[in-house]
N, C-alpha and C positions, 0 to 999 in steps of 0.2 A: 369720622366727620362729627363735628359738634352739631347735634340736631337743632338746638336753639338757633345757632348761626345759620344753618341751612334754611330754616323756615323763614328767616328774615330776608333771604336773598331773592331778588327779582332776576329771573333767568330768561335769556333768549337763546333758542336753539335754531341754527340755520342748517338744514339738511333736506335734500330732495329724494332720498332713498327711504321708502316706506319701512323696510325691515330695520334699517339702521335707526330710524326715528323711534320705532317701537321698542327696540332694545334700550336706547338711550333714555326713553321715557320711564321704562321699568327701572333702570339703574338709578336714575336721579330720584325717583320716588322712594326707592329703597334707602337712599342716603338721607332722606328727610326733606328734600326740596319740594315745594308746593306751588309757588308762584312761577309757573313756566309757560312761556309763549313760544309757539313754533311757526317758522316760515320756511318756504322752500326755494326762494329766489333772493339773489343779492340785492335787487332793487327794493324788494319788500323789507329786507333786513335794514337797508339804509333808511327807509321811511320810518320804520319802527324806532331805530336808534335816535333819529332826529325828533321823534315824538315823545319818547320815554327815556328814563335813565335806568340802565340795567347795572346790576352788580356783577353779573357773569354772562359772557357770551361764549357759547360753544358753536363753532362753525366748521362745517365740512370743507376741506380744501377743494375737493372736486364737486362742482355743481354742474349738471348737464354735461358730464364728461369733459368739462373745461375747468380752467383754474379761476372760476369766479370768486371763490372764497379768498384766494390770494389778492385779487384786485379789490375786493370789498375792504379788506383790512388795510391794504396799501392806500386806498382813497381816504379811509377814516383817519389814518395817521397823517397823510399829506395835508388834509384840510382841518386837522386838529378837532375832529368830531367825536373822538373816543376819549372820554374823561380818564385821567390817570388812575382813578379809583376803581374803574371797571376792569375786571379780569377778562382777558381774551384768550381762548384756548382753541387751537386747531386740532382737528381729527382728520386722519387720512389713511386710506388703505394702500396708497402708493408711497413707497419709501425709497425710490430711486435717487441717485446722487443729486441730480439737478433739482428735484422736488425738495429734497432736504436742504440744499443750498438756498433755494428760494425762501423756504420757511424760516430758516435760521437767521438769514439777513434781515427779515422783517422784525425779528425779536418779539414774538408773541409771548404771553406770560407762560404758556405751556404748549406742548405738542404731544398728542397721543396717537400712536399707530394702531389702526384697526387690524384685527379684533382686540379688544381689551376687556378685562374682567371688571366686575363691580369693585373688587378690592383695589385694583390698580387705579381706577377712576377716583375712588375714595382718597387714596394716598396723594394723587396729583392735585386734586381740587382742594383738599385740606391744606396742602402746602401753599398753593396760590392764594387762597382766600385768607389764610392767616397773615400772609405778607401784606395783602391789601388792607386788612383790618388794622394791623399794627401801625401802618403809616397813613391811616385814613385822615387824620388831622392835617398832615402835610399836604396830601393830595387835594383836600378840600380847598386849601389856600391857593394851590396852584390853579385849580379850576376857576377860582374867583380872580385869577390874574394878579395875585399878591405874592410875587416871588420873594420879596424881602422878608415878609412875615413867615413865609414857608421856610426860608433859610433859618430864621430864629427858632422855629419849631423843630427843625431837624437837628439843630445844635443842642437843644434841650433833650431831644430823643437820645442823642448819642452820649449823654452824661449819665443815663440810667442803666445800670448793669442788667436789669431784668430784660432789657431789649437786645442783649448781646447776640441772640440768634439772628437778628435782622440787621446787624451792623454793616455787613458788606453791601446790602442793598441801600441802606441809609447813606453810607459813604458815597456810593455812586450817585445817588440823588443829590447829595450836597454839592458834588462837583458840577453837576448839571445846573443847579440853582445859582452857584457862583457865576457861571457863564451867563445865565439868563439875566442876572442882575448887573452884568458888565463889570464884574470884579475880576478882570482877566489876570492881573498880576497875582492876586490872591489864589485864584484857581490854579495857576501854574505852580505856585509854591505848594498848594494842597496836593496836587497830583504827584509832584516830585517827592513829597513826604510819604505818600502812600507807596510809591514804587521803591522807596528805600527799605520798606518793610516787606512788601510782597508785590510780585510782578503781575498785577491784574491787567488783563487786556483792556478793560474799560478805562483804566487810569492812563495807560499808554496812549490810547486814542484821544482821551481828553487832553492830555499834554500836547499832542500834535495840534489839536484845534486851537489851543492857547498860543502855541508858537506861531501859527498862521495869523491869528488875529493881532499878535504883537509884532508882526512883520519879521519874525525870526525864521526866515524861510529855509536857510541852510539846515538849522537844527530840525525843523519840521520834516524836511526831505530825508534826512539821515534816518530818523526814527520810522518814518513811513516805509522806507525800503526794508527795514528790519521786519516790520509787521507784515509786509506783503508775502513773506515766506512762511508765515504761520497760518495754519488751516483755519482757525477760528477768527482770524482778523483780516484775512486776505481781501475780501470784498470791501470791507470798510476802508482798508488801506488804499485800495485802488481808487475808491471814491474821493478820499482825501487828497491823493496824489493828483487826480484829475482837477480838483478844485484849486490846488496850489498851482498847477501848470496854467490853468485858465487865468488865475490872478496875475501870473508872470507873463501872460500872453504868449505862452509856448503852446500854440493851438495844435500843431502837428503831434506833439507828444501827448497832449491831452486826448486827442482823438484816438491815438493808439491805445492809451490806457483805458479809456471808457469802453472801447470796442472789446478789449480783452476781458474786462469785467462782464460785459454783455454776453460773451461766449460762455462764461462760467455759470452765470445765473440769467438765462435768456428771457425769463418772464418779467423782468424789471423794465416796464415801458419807459420809465423816466430816463434810464440810461440810453435807450435807443433814440429817444427824442433829443437828448443831449448830444449824442453822436451825430444826429442829423444836423443840428445847428453848427457843430464844430466842422462837419464836412463842408457846409456852405462857406464858412469863413476861410477854410483852407483850399477851397475850390476842388475838393475831392468828390466829383459828381458820382462816381461809382459807389463810394462809401455812403453818400447821401441816399442814393437809390436803395442800397441794401438796408440801411437803417429804416427807411420809410416802409420797406417791405416787411421788416421784422415787427414794426408797430402793428401792421395789419394782421400778421400771422398770430402774434401772441395776444392781441386784443379780441380775436374772434370769439363771438358769443359772450363777451364780457361787458362790464359796464363802460369799458373804453371803446367798444365797437360802435363807432359813429361815422356818418357819411364823410366827414372831413378827412379821415385818415385814408380813405380810398382816393379822394381827390388829390391829397398830398403825395401819394405814391405815384399817381399818374403824372403829376407835375414834376416830380423828381426824375421820373423816366425821361421826360421831355428835356429837362435840363441836361441830363447825361447825353441824350441824343444830339443836342445842340453842339456838344463839344467832342463827340466821338468821331471815329473814322467812318467812312461811308458804309463799310461792310457791317458795322454794328447798328447803324441808324434804323434800318428797317425792322430789325429784331426788337429794338427798344420801343419803337412806335407800336408794334404788335403787343408788347407787354403792357404798355400804358393803356391801350384800348381794352385789354383784358381786365384791368382793374376798374375801368369805367363800367364795363359790363357787370362786374361783381357788385359795384355800387348800385346799379339800377335793379339788380336781382335782390339785393339785401334790403334796399330802402326804396321800394317802388313808388311810394307816395311823396318822397322828398322832392322839393323844388330847388334845383340847382341849375336852372336853364342858363342863367347869365354866366356862371362859372364854367359850365360846359362849353359855352360859346368861346370863352377865352382859351380854353384848352384846345378846342377845335381849330381856332385861329393859329395857335402855335404849331399844331400838327400840319396845317396847310403850309405854313412858312417852311417847315422842315422838308416838305415835298416840293419846294421851289414854286409855290403858288402865293407869292408875296402880295399881289394885288387882291386876290380873294381873301387873304388873311386880313388885309387892311380894311376891306369892305365889311367883313364880319365884325371887326372891332368898332367900326363906325356905327354899328347898330346899338352899342352899349350906352348907358346913361352915365353922365358924370355927377348926377345928383345923389348917388348912393354911397359915395366914398366914406362918409362918416359913419355909416351903419354896417357896411360890409365887414366881413372878418378880415383880419390882417393878412392871413395867408391868401385869401382871394384877391386882395388889393396887390399883394406882392406879385402874384402871378400875372395880374393885369399890367403892372408896371413893366415886367419882363416882356410881355407880348408887345406893348407899344414901342418899347425900345428896339425890339427885333425888327419891326417893320419900318423903322426910321423916324418914329415920332418921339424923339428924345425928350423934348420939353414936357410933353404929356407924361412920360414915364417919370421924370424928375419931380413933377408936381405931386404925383401919387406917392412917391417915396417920401416927400416932405410931410404928407398927411400921416403916413405910417410912423415916421419918426416922432412926430408930435404926439400921436396916440400912445406910442411906447413909453415916452418920457412921462406922460401923465398917468400911466397905468402901472401901479406897483406890482401887479401880477406878472408883467413882462420881465423876463430875465435880462440882466446886463449883457449876457452873451448874445442874445438875439438883437438887442439894441446895437451892439458893436457890429454885428453883421449888417444891419440895415444901413448904418452910417458908412460902412465899407462899400456896400452895394451902390449907394448914392454917389459916393466919391468916384467909383470906377465908371459908373454910367455917365457921369458928367464929363469925365476925362476921355472916355472911349465911346464915340458915337456909333461905331459899328457893332453888329451882333457877333457873338463867338463864331458863328458859321461863316461870316464874311471876312473876318480878320485874316485868317491864314491864306485864303484865296487871293485877297487883295495884296498881301505881302509877297506872295509867289509871283504875281504879275509884275509888281514893282521890281523885284529881284531880277526877273527875266528881261525887263526893259533896261536894266543897268543902273537903276536908281537905288544904290545900295543904302544910302542914308535913310530914305523913306522906308525901304524894306526892313531895315534893322528896327526902326521905330515901331512899325506895325507888327513885326514878329514879337517884339518885346511886349507890346500890348496884348497880343494873343497869348503869350506865355504867362502873363500876369493873371489872366482869368482862366487859363487852361494849363496849369503847371504839371498836370499828370499825363498830358497828351504827348506821347513819344514822337509823333510825326512833327509836331510844332517845335518840340525841343530840339530835334535834329535839324530842322530848317533854321532855327535861330542860331544853333551852334555853328552851322556851316557859314551862315552870313557873318557871324561875329569873327570867326577864324579868318575869313577872307578879308574882312575890314582891317583886322589887326595886321595881317600880312602885307596888305597894300599900303596902309598908312603908317605902319611902324610906330604906333604911339602907345604910351603906357596908360592903362585904364584899370584901376583897382576894382571898379564896379564890374567890368567885364570878367575879371578873374572869378568873382563870386557867381556871376551869371553862368560862366562856363561849367563850374562845379555843379550848379543846380541842374543845368541841362543834362550833364553826363549822368547825374544821379537818376533822373527820370528815364533817360534812354536805357541805362543798364538794368533798371528794374522792370523793363518791358520786354515783350517778345517781338523782335524785329524780323521782318521778312528779309529775303536774300538781298534785294536791292538796297534796302535801308542799312543792312549790315555792311555792305560794301562802301556805301557813302560814309557811314560812321568811321570806318577804318581810315578812309582817305582824310576825313576831317581831323582825326587824331594825329595822323601823320603831319598835317600842316601845323597843328598845335605843338607837336614835339620839335619841329624845325624852329618854331618861333622861340621856344624856351631854350 
C-alpha cells in the first residue's frame, strides 16, 4: 500500500461485530489509513454518505444477521448516491452460492471473504484504490454530470501507454459514457470492435443494450440467449431479456424470466417488485401474492422493511382470494390477516387506520357481507385522494368496484393515472397496469367473485349468448382459474355445435382455455367434464 495515498483516503467502515471491527481497525492502521469513521447500522451509513464524501467504504454484507449491507449498496446504486470515485468493498463470512450471486450482480469494486489477512487486504485495496486514482479525472466529470467532457477525458487517457494497466476498465467506462451521451450508433460500433479483439462480457452486454435502444430486437434477443448460458452474465442477461419482453409487451414471458432470475438471486427486491407488477398485468394473482411475500421476506430488518410492504402482501392475498376457488379462499384470508398482524407487531405506532378499513371491507365482501363492506367504505373520506399513496388508492378503487360503486372506482383510477403520468419515478410498466385496470373496470361492472356465478346462472337458464359474454369477461380477468376456463370452454363448444359458425377468435380462446385447464389439477368431476368437452370439439373439427 502506498502510505502517502492511504493517509489521504477518507474511509467509512460499516460493521456491527465488535471483534471484526477491532481486527479491521488494526489492519487499516497497519496499512497507513488514518481518517477512518465507524458505524454499525445501514441507516447510519446512509446518513454519513449523504453528509460526507468518502474515498473508500468497507461494508459487512451481514448486519444484524440480515443482508442490510446488500440493501445499503443496492439503494446507493439505485438512487445514484455513491460517487463513481468512491471505492466500495464488501466483506462477508458467508460465501454460499446465493450470497455470492447477490454480491457479484451488484458489482462492488471488491469482495473479501472473512477471515482475511492484512496482506490480502493490502493487495485488494491497493488494486482498487489505484484504479480509482488512475481514472479520478474521469470520475470527477461524471459526478459533475458532464458526460461529454468525461468521454473526451477517457479518450485522452486511452492514448497514453503508461495507463495500459487500466485500459480494460477505461474501455468499459468509455462504452458506458457513449451510451450516457446517447451516441448509441457509436457505442454499438465500439462494442463490436472490442468483441472482434476479445470477448469481454461487459462488451457483449453493452452491445445488447445498444441493440435494444436501436430497436434491433432480434439481434438483441439472439445475443441475450447466448449470454444466459454463461455463469458470469446469466443474471444480467435475464434482466435484459425481461426488459426486452416488456418493451415488446410479451408480459407472460417477462414474468417467467424475472421470476427465474429472482430464484437465482432472491435478495434482489427490485426483481420481486417487477414480478409483482407483471403478475398484475397478466392477472396471475398467485404469482402476485408470492412476489409480495418475497418482498416482505427478504426486506425483513433491512432499509426496505416498511409498513407498506405488509399492506401490499395482504392486498395481494385478497386479490388472489377474489379469483380463487372456494376451498382456497379461507386459507388466503387467514394468510392476509397474518400479514396484518405482523404489520401491527413490527410497526405498533404506525397509523394506517383508513387503509386497514379498506382491507377489512374487502375481507367482509369475500365473506358475503357486501352491505357491511359498503357501510365501512362509506366512512372513508374522498378529500385525501391526492395525498394518499398510490397503492392505498388502488386498493380503495378495487374495494369500491367490488361492492358495485363502479363510478367511484373509476374516479379513483383517473386520479392514480394522472399522478403516474406526472411522476417520473413511476415506471411505464405500472402505468400500463393502471390503464389496463381502468379499461377493464369500465367495461366489466361486476367483481371477479360475481362474474362466474352470474355466468353459471345465465347458462343454466339457457341464455347461452349472455353466459358466453360473462364467461369471457371472467376469463379476461381470471385467465389462470381452471374452473372458469372449463366453464367457458364448455359454453364455447356448445355454442359452436349448436350454431355451426366459423369463429377465429373462438379458436384462440379454446387454445387459451385448454392451456389453463391442462396446467391445473382437476378434480374427478372436472376431468370428466373436460373429456366430454374435448369430445364435442373433436366432432366439430
